[in-house]
C-alpha positions in Angstrom: 49.9 -9.9 15.2 53.4 -9.8 14.0 53.7 -12.5 11.3 57.2 -13.5 12.5 55.6 -14.6 16.0 55.5 -18.2 15.9 53.6 -18.5 19.4 49.8 -19.1 19.3 47.9 -16.1 20.6 47.4 -15.9 24.3 44.0 -17.3 25.4 41.8 -14.4 26.9 40.4 -16.6 29.7 41.0 -19.7 31.6 38.1 -21.6 29.6 39.8 -20.7 26.3 43.1 -21.8 27.7 41.6 -25.2 28.6 39.9 -25.4 25.4 43.5 -24.8 23.6 45.0 -27.7 25.6 42.1 -30.0 24.8 42.2 -29.3 21.3 46.1 -29.9 21.3 45.6 -33.2 23.1 43.0 -34.2 20.5 45.3 -33.5 17.5 48.2 -35.3 19.2 45.9 -38.2 19.2 45.1 -37.8 15.5 41.3 -37.8 16.2 38.6 -35.8 14.9 36.0 -34.1 17.3 33.6 -36.8 16.1 36.1 -39.6 17.1 36.8 -38.0 20.6 32.7 -37.9 21.0 32.7 -41.4 20.4 35.4 -42.1 22.9 33.2 -40.4 25.3 30.4 -42.8 24.4 28.4 -40.1 22.9 28.2 -38.2 26.2 29.8 -34.9 24.7 28.7 -34.1 21.1 31.2 -32.8 18.5 29.6 -29.4 18.4 30.1 -28.9 22.2 33.6 -30.1 21.8 34.2 -27.5 19.0 32.6 -24.8 21.5 35.0 -25.7 24.3 38.1 -25.8 22.1 37.4 -22.3 20.7 36.6 -21.1 24.0 33.1 -19.9 23.1 31.8 -22.1 26.0 32.8 -22.7 29.5 33.2 -26.2 30.2 31.7 -28.0 33.3 34.0 -29.9 35.6 32.1 -33.3 34.9 32.5 -32.7 30.9 36.3 -31.9 31.5 36.8 -35.0 33.4 34.9 -37.1 30.8 37.1 -35.4 28.0 40.4 -35.9 30.0 39.6 -39.6 30.5 38.9 -40.1 26.7 42.1 -38.1 26.0 44.1 -40.0 28.8 45.3 -36.7 30.1 45.2 -35.7 33.9 42.9 -32.9 34.7 45.6 -31.5 37.0 48.0 -31.3 34.2 45.4 -29.5 32.0 44.7 -26.9 34.9 48.5 -26.2 35.2 49.0 -25.8 31.7 46.2 -23.3 31.4 47.4 -21.3 34.5 50.9 -21.2 32.9 49.3 -19.8 29.7 47.6 -17.2 31.4 50.7 -16.1 33.4 49.1 -17.1 36.9 
């Protein structure tokens, strides 16, 4: 990777792209993974959030809905942003 490149690396999969978007939304809120987990009333563990954000684990639609609600982001906007990042 060129050190002058300021763009984040392109996600290799749709799941990774979604994870990156969720991480960005969480960071914008100023929350830790534990705080986001609390905002899902414990439905999503911090370790699971980490796996989703890193793209190491694909996220189920139900879990994505829960995280988007906690982050106050529309699931449609997450999907559109992920498609754009993948060049779809």
